Biopython code that builds the backbone (N, CA, C, O; Angstrom):
import numpy as np
from Bio.PDB.StructureBuilder import StructureBuilder

atoms = [
    (1, "MET", "N", (87.757, 83.768, 109.251)),
    (1, "MET", "CA", (88.689, 82.731, 109.616)),
    (1, "MET", "C", (89.522, 82.397, 108.382)),
    (1, "MET", "O", (88.990, 82.009, 107.342)),
    (2, "ILE", "N", (90.814, 82.553, 108.514)),
    (2, "ILE", "CA", (91.743, 82.266, 107.424)),
    (2, "ILE", "C", (92.379, 80.898, 107.676)),
    (2, "ILE", "O", (93.025, 80.684, 108.701)),
    (3, "LYS", "N", (92.190, 79.990, 106.743)),
    (3, "LYS", "CA", (92.805, 78.659, 106.786)),
    (3, "LYS", "C", (93.594, 78.460, 105.505)),
    (3, "LYS", "O", (93.103, 78.780, 104.423)),
    (4, "GLY", "N", (94.787, 77.945, 105.608)),
    (4, "GLY", "CA", (95.589, 77.727, 104.410)),
    (4, "GLY", "C", (96.029, 79.046, 103.806)),
    (4, "GLY", "O", (96.270, 80.017, 104.523)),
    (5, "THR", "N", (96.132, 79.078, 102.486)),
    (5, "THR", "CA", (96.544, 80.282, 101.768)),
    (5, "THR", "C", (95.352, 80.835, 101.001)),
    (5, "THR", "O", (94.742, 80.130, 100.198)),
    (6, "CYS", "N", (95.025, 82.096, 101.251)),
    (6, "CYS", "CA", (93.918, 82.775, 100.576)),
    (6, "CYS", "C", (94.477, 83.978, 99.832)),
    (6, "CYS", "O", (95.229, 84.768, 100.403)),
    (7, "LYS", "N", (94.114, 84.123, 98.556)),
    (7, "LYS", "CA", (94.600, 85.240, 97.743)),
    (7, "LYS", "C", (93.419, 85.991, 97.146)),
    (7, "LYS", "O", (92.535, 85.393, 96.533)),
    (8, "LEU", "N", (93.414, 87.319, 97.332)),
    (8, "LEU", "CA", (92.407, 88.190, 96.737)),
    (8, "LEU", "C", (93.135, 89.291, 95.989)),
    (8, "LEU", "O", (94.065, 89.898, 96.519)),
    (9, "SER", "N", (92.713, 89.551, 94.754)),
    (9, "SER", "CA", (93.353, 90.617, 93.980)),
    (9, "SER", "C", (92.303, 91.355, 93.167)),
    (9, "SER", "O", (91.222, 90.836, 92.887)),
    (10, "SER", "N", (92.655, 92.590, 92.795)),
    (10, "SER", "CA", (91.771, 93.418, 91.989)),
    (10, "SER", "C", (92.612, 94.299, 91.083)),
    (10, "SER", "O", (93.710, 94.715, 91.455)),
    (11, "THR", "N", (92.102, 94.579, 89.906)),
    (11, "THR", "CA", (92.819, 95.484, 89.010)),
    (11, "THR", "C", (92.383, 96.928, 89.201)),
    (11, "THR", "O", (93.134, 97.837, 88.848)),
    (12, "THR", "N", (91.188, 97.175, 89.752)),
    (12, "THR", "CA", (90.696, 98.552, 89.863)),
    (12, "THR", "C", (90.291, 98.973, 91.270)),
    (12, "THR", "O", (90.416, 100.155, 91.591)),
    (13, "TRP", "N", (89.822, 98.094, 92.106)),
    (13, "TRP", "CA", (89.317, 98.444, 93.434)),
    (13, "TRP", "C", (90.100, 97.719, 94.518)),
    (13, "TRP", "O", (90.957, 96.883, 94.233)),
    (14, "SER", "N", (89.790, 98.056, 95.772)),
    (14, "SER", "CA", (90.396, 97.362, 96.909)),
    (14, "SER", "C", (89.790, 95.967, 97.028)),
    (14, "SER", "O", (88.567, 95.834, 97.005)),
    (15, "PRO", "N", (90.606, 94.932, 97.154)),
    (15, "PRO", "CA", (90.050, 93.589, 97.287)),
    (15, "PRO", "C", (89.389, 93.346, 98.646)),
    (15, "PRO", "O", (88.586, 92.424, 98.787)),
    (16, "LEU", "N", (89.725, 94.173, 99.651)),
    (16, "LEU", "CA", (89.115, 94.019, 100.973)),
    (16, "LEU", "C", (88.606, 95.379, 101.438)),
    (16, "LEU", "O", (89.386, 96.318, 101.597)),
    (17, "ASN", "N", (87.298, 95.480, 101.655)),
    (17, "ASN", "CA", (86.666, 96.705, 102.148)),
    (17, "ASN", "C", (86.111, 96.445, 103.535)),
    (17, "ASN", "O", (85.331, 95.513, 103.730)),
    (18, "VAL", "N", (86.511, 97.268, 104.508)),
    (18, "VAL", "CA", (86.099, 97.097, 105.898)),
    (18, "VAL", "C", (85.291, 98.325, 106.304)),
    (18, "VAL", "O", (85.835, 99.424, 106.415)),
    (19, "TRP", "N", (83.977, 98.131, 106.527)),
    (19, "TRP", "CA", (83.107, 99.242, 106.909)),
    (19, "TRP", "C", (82.757, 99.225, 108.386)),
    (19, "TRP", "O", (82.295, 100.235, 108.915)),
    (20, "ARG", "N", (82.962, 98.116, 109.059)),
    (20, "ARG", "CA", (82.658, 97.981, 110.491)),
    (20, "ARG", "C", (83.855, 97.348, 111.181)),
    (20, "ARG", "O", (84.751, 96.816, 110.525)),
    (21, "ASN", "N", (83.865, 97.406, 112.502)),
    (21, "ASN", "CA", (84.941, 96.772, 113.259)),
    (21, "ASN", "C", (85.026, 95.299, 112.864)),
    (21, "ASN", "O", (84.028, 94.579, 112.882)),
    (22, "THR", "N", (86.237, 94.866, 112.508)),
    (22, "THR", "CA", (86.433, 93.538, 111.927)),
    (22, "THR", "C", (87.684, 92.893, 112.495)),
    (22, "THR", "O", (88.687, 93.567, 112.727)),
    (23, "THR", "N", (87.625, 91.586, 112.719)),
    (23, "THR", "CA", (88.794, 90.809, 113.122)),
    (23, "THR", "C", (89.040, 89.726, 112.079)),
    (23, "THR", "O", (88.132, 88.975, 111.722)),
    (24, "ILE", "N", (90.272, 89.656, 111.595)),
    (24, "ILE", "CA", (90.706, 88.581, 110.710)),
    (24, "ILE", "C", (91.566, 87.661, 111.560)),
    (24, "ILE", "O", (92.569, 88.097, 112.126)),
    (25, "SER", "N", (91.185, 86.391, 111.655)),
    (25, "SER", "CA", (91.934, 85.466, 112.504)),
    (25, "SER", "C", (92.096, 84.128, 111.798)),
    (25, "SER", "O", (91.489, 83.877, 110.758)),
    (26, "GLY", "N", (92.918, 83.287, 112.379)),
    (26, "GLY", "CA", (93.146, 81.951, 111.843)),
    (26, "GLY", "C", (94.617, 81.618, 111.848)),
    (26, "GLY", "O", (95.436, 82.380, 112.362)),
    (27, "ASP", "N", (94.947, 80.485, 111.279)),
    (27, "ASP", "CA", (96.347, 80.064, 111.255)),
    (27, "ASP", "C", (96.905, 80.055, 109.834)),
    (27, "ASP", "O", (97.941, 79.442, 109.573)),
    (28, "GLY", "N", (96.220, 80.732, 108.922)),
    (28, "GLY", "CA", (96.643, 80.744, 107.523)),
    (28, "GLY", "C", (97.283, 82.051, 107.099)),
    (28, "GLY", "O", (97.712, 82.857, 107.925)),
    (29, "GLU", "N", (97.335, 82.239, 105.784)),
    (29, "GLU", "CA", (97.943, 83.424, 105.184)),
    (29, "GLU", "C", (96.949, 84.053, 104.220)),
    (29, "GLU", "O", (96.322, 83.362, 103.417)),
    (30, "LEU", "N", (96.813, 85.384, 104.308)),
    (30, "LEU", "CA", (95.934, 86.141, 103.426)),
    (30, "LEU", "C", (96.787, 87.106, 102.617)),
    (30, "LEU", "O", (97.492, 87.947, 103.174)),
    (31, "TYR", "N", (96.716, 86.977, 101.303)),
    (31, "TYR", "CA", (97.459, 87.856, 100.396)),
    (31, "TYR", "C", (96.459, 88.745, 99.663)),
    (31, "TYR", "O", (95.518, 88.256, 99.038)),
    (32, "LEU", "N", (96.679, 90.066, 99.750)),
    (32, "LEU", "CA", (95.805, 91.043, 99.107)),
    (32, "LEU", "C", (96.633, 91.904, 98.178)),
    (32, "LEU", "O", (97.725, 92.339, 98.543)),
    (33, "GLU", "N", (96.119, 92.158, 96.964)),
    (33, "GLU", "CA", (96.846, 93.021, 96.034)),
    (33, "GLU", "C", (95.861, 93.780, 95.157)),
    (33, "GLU", "O", (94.901, 93.216, 94.632)),
    (34, "SER", "N", (96.127, 95.094, 95.011)),
    (34, "SER", "CA", (95.354, 95.930, 94.101)),
    (34, "SER", "C", (96.305, 96.615, 93.136)),
    (34, "SER", "O", (97.325, 97.167, 93.550)),
    (35, "LYS", "N", (95.977, 96.581, 91.861)),
    (35, "LYS", "CA", (96.826, 97.197, 90.836)),
    (35, "LYS", "C", (96.641, 98.709, 90.760)),
    (35, "LYS", "O", (97.561, 99.411, 90.340)),
    (36, "GLU", "N", (95.458, 99.241, 91.161)),
    (36, "GLU", "CA", (95.186, 100.671, 91.017)),
    (36, "GLU", "C", (94.664, 101.343, 92.280)),
    (36, "GLU", "O", (94.325, 102.526, 92.230)),
    (37, "SER", "N", (94.585, 100.653, 93.396)),
    (37, "SER", "CA", (94.002, 101.244, 94.597)),
    (37, "SER", "C", (94.714, 100.712, 95.838)),
    (37, "SER", "O", (95.805, 100.151, 95.749)),
    (38, "HIS", "N", (94.080, 100.898, 96.996)),
    (38, "HIS", "CA", (94.593, 100.353, 98.256)),
    (38, "HIS", "C", (94.295, 98.856, 98.305)),
    (38, "HIS", "O", (93.313, 98.400, 97.718)),
    (39, "SER", "N", (95.115, 98.107, 98.984)),
    (39, "SER", "CA", (94.818, 96.682, 99.147)),
    (39, "SER", "C", (93.726, 96.463, 100.192)),
    (39, "SER", "O", (92.956, 95.507, 100.100)),
    (40, "ILE", "N", (93.661, 97.358, 101.192)),
    (40, "ILE", "CA", (92.606, 97.315, 102.201)),
    (40, "ILE", "C", (91.989, 98.704, 102.285)),
    (40, "ILE", "O", (92.695, 99.686, 102.512)),
    (41, "ASN", "N", (90.687, 98.787, 102.106)),
    (41, "ASN", "CA", (89.965, 100.041, 102.262)),
    (41, "ASN", "C", (89.288, 100.013, 103.629)),
    (41, "ASN", "O", (88.314, 99.287, 103.825)),
    (42, "LEU", "N", (89.799, 100.799, 104.572)),
    (42, "LEU", "CA", (89.286, 100.825, 105.941)),
    (42, "LEU", "C", (88.466, 102.093, 106.120)),
    (42, "LEU", "O", (89.005, 103.197, 106.044)),
    (43, "ASP", "N", (87.168, 101.942, 106.358)),
    (43, "ASP", "CA", (86.270, 103.077, 106.517)),
    (43, "ASP", "C", (86.626, 103.861, 107.780)),
    (43, "ASP", "O", (87.083, 103.291, 108.771)),
    (44, "GLU", "N", (86.411, 105.167, 107.732)),
    (44, "GLU", "CA", (86.687, 106.021, 108.887)),
    (44, "GLU", "C", (85.873, 105.546, 110.088)),
    (44, "GLU", "O", (84.665, 105.333, 109.979)),
    (45, "GLY", "N", (86.527, 105.384, 111.221)),
    (45, "GLY", "CA", (85.872, 104.932, 112.436)),
    (45, "GLY", "C", (85.874, 103.426, 112.631)),
    (45, "GLY", "O", (85.569, 102.951, 113.725)),
    (46, "ALA", "N", (86.205, 102.671, 111.608)),
    (46, "ALA", "CA", (86.246, 101.207, 111.717)),
    (46, "ALA", "C", (87.632, 100.767, 112.180)),
    (46, "ALA", "O", (88.632, 101.425, 111.891)),
    (47, "THR", "N", (87.680, 99.662, 112.893)),
    (47, "THR", "CA", (88.959, 99.093, 113.318)),
    (47, "THR", "C", (89.149, 97.735, 112.652)),
    (47, "THR", "O", (88.188, 97.020, 112.366)),
    (48, "LEU", "N", (90.411, 97.402, 112.413)),
    (48, "LEU", "CA", (90.770, 96.106, 111.842)),
    (48, "LEU", "C", (91.785, 95.456, 112.763)),
    (48, "LEU", "O", (92.852, 96.015, 113.017)),
    (49, "ILE", "N", (91.452, 94.274, 113.261)),
    (49, "ILE", "CA", (92.345, 93.507, 114.128)),
    (49, "ILE", "C", (92.774, 92.257, 113.367)),
    (49, "ILE", "O", (91.940, 91.543, 112.811)),
    (50, "ILE", "N", (94.076, 92.001, 113.347)),
    (50, "ILE", "CA", (94.620, 90.795, 112.720)),
    (50, "ILE", "C", (95.159, 89.923, 113.842)),
    (50, "ILE", "O", (96.063, 90.327, 114.574)),
    (51, "ASP", "N", (94.599, 88.723, 113.976)),
    (51, "ASP", "CA", (94.888, 87.863, 115.120)),
    (51, "ASP", "C", (95.410, 86.501, 114.662)),
    (51, "ASP", "O", (94.662, 85.713, 114.084)),
    (52, "ARG", "N", (96.677, 86.226, 114.915)),
    (52, "ARG", "CA", (97.324, 84.929, 114.703)),
    (52, "ARG", "C", (97.442, 84.492, 113.253)),
    (52, "ARG", "O", (97.728, 83.321, 113.007)),
    (53, "CYS", "N", (97.243, 85.347, 112.307)),
    (53, "CYS", "CA", (97.443, 84.954, 110.916)),
    (53, "CYS", "C", (98.343, 85.978, 110.240)),
    (53, "CYS", "O", (98.581, 87.064, 110.769)),
    (54, "ARG", "N", (98.830, 85.619, 109.078)),
    (54, "ARG", "CA", (99.695, 86.518, 108.313)),
    (54, "ARG", "C", (98.851, 87.210, 107.248)),
    (54, "ARG", "O", (98.061, 86.571, 106.553)),
    (55, "VAL", "N", (99.029, 88.528, 107.128)),
    (55, "VAL", "CA", (98.372, 89.298, 106.073)),
    (55, "VAL", "C", (99.456, 90.042, 105.308)),
    (55, "VAL", "O", (100.217, 90.820, 105.885)),
    (56, "ASP", "N", (99.519, 89.796, 104.008)),
    (56, "ASP", "CA", (100.469, 90.475, 103.121)),
    (56, "ASP", "C", (99.632, 91.327, 102.173)),
    (56, "ASP", "O", (98.949, 90.803, 101.293)),
    (57, "ALA", "N", (99.693, 92.660, 102.362)),
    (57, "ALA", "CA", (98.839, 93.574, 101.599)),
    (57, "ALA", "C", (99.693, 94.502, 100.746)),
    (57, "ALA", "O", (100.565, 95.205, 101.257)),
    (58, "LYS", "N", (99.431, 94.496, 99.424)),
    (58, "LYS", "CA", (100.167, 95.355, 98.497)),
    (58, "LYS", "C", (99.164, 96.134, 97.659)),
    (58, "LYS", "O", (98.243, 95.562, 97.076)),
    (59, "GLY", "N", (99.356, 97.454, 97.608)),
    (59, "GLY", "CA", (98.465, 98.295, 96.817)),
    (59, "GLY", "C", (99.244, 99.362, 96.081)),
    (59, "GLY", "O", (100.371, 99.693, 96.451)),
    (60, "GLU", "N", (98.646, 99.891, 95.049)),
    (60, "GLU", "CA", (99.297, 100.920, 94.242)),
    (60, "GLU", "C", (99.238, 102.286, 94.920)),
    (60, "GLU", "O", (100.165, 103.082, 94.774)),
    (61, "ARG", "N", (98.167, 102.572, 95.657)),
    (61, "ARG", "CA", (98.008, 103.875, 96.295)),
    (61, "ARG", "C", (98.576, 103.865, 97.701)),
    (61, "ARG", "O", (98.579, 102.840, 98.383)),
    (62, "GLU", "N", (99.056, 105.025, 98.119)),
    (62, "GLU", "CA", (99.599, 105.184, 99.468)),
    (62, "GLU", "C", (98.462, 105.131, 100.490)),
    (62, "GLU", "O", (97.334, 105.520, 100.185)),
    (63, "PRO", "N", (98.756, 104.648, 101.707)),
    (63, "PRO", "CA", (97.725, 104.654, 102.752)),
    (63, "PRO", "C", (97.299, 106.081, 103.075)),
    (63, "PRO", "O", (98.121, 106.997, 103.096)),
    (64, "PHE", "N", (96.039, 106.252, 103.319)),
    (64, "PHE", "CA", (95.466, 107.511, 103.806)),
    (64, "PHE", "C", (95.623, 108.669, 102.837)),
    (64, "PHE", "O", (95.673, 109.814, 103.285)),
    (65, "ASP", "N", (95.705, 108.432, 101.531)),
    (65, "ASP", "CA", (95.776, 109.571, 100.613)),
    (65, "ASP", "C", (94.399, 110.017, 100.194)),
    (65, "ASP", "O", (94.266, 110.966, 99.421)),
]
sb = StructureBuilder()
sb.init_structure("model")
sb.init_model(0)
sb.init_chain("A")
sb.init_seg("    ")
for serial, (resi, resn, name, xyz) in enumerate(atoms, 1):
    if name == "N":
        sb.init_residue(resn, " ", resi, " ")
    sb.init_atom(name, np.array(xyz, "f"), 0.0, 1.0, " ", f" {name:<3s}", serial, name[0])
structure = sb.get_structure()
């Protein structure tokens, strides 16, 4: 549940790792940033649902590389 403004950042790894089916919901804003990796690491076979909140994800690596 995201309320208000939430910020997660990392200099070396993904700030958000999803290994199982996951839903991010709420009425807030989630900001993710990684300086050297993906902003969201989504495991193969897992799903990520974003429901009614804003997610701003910035990472150094391209998706799915």
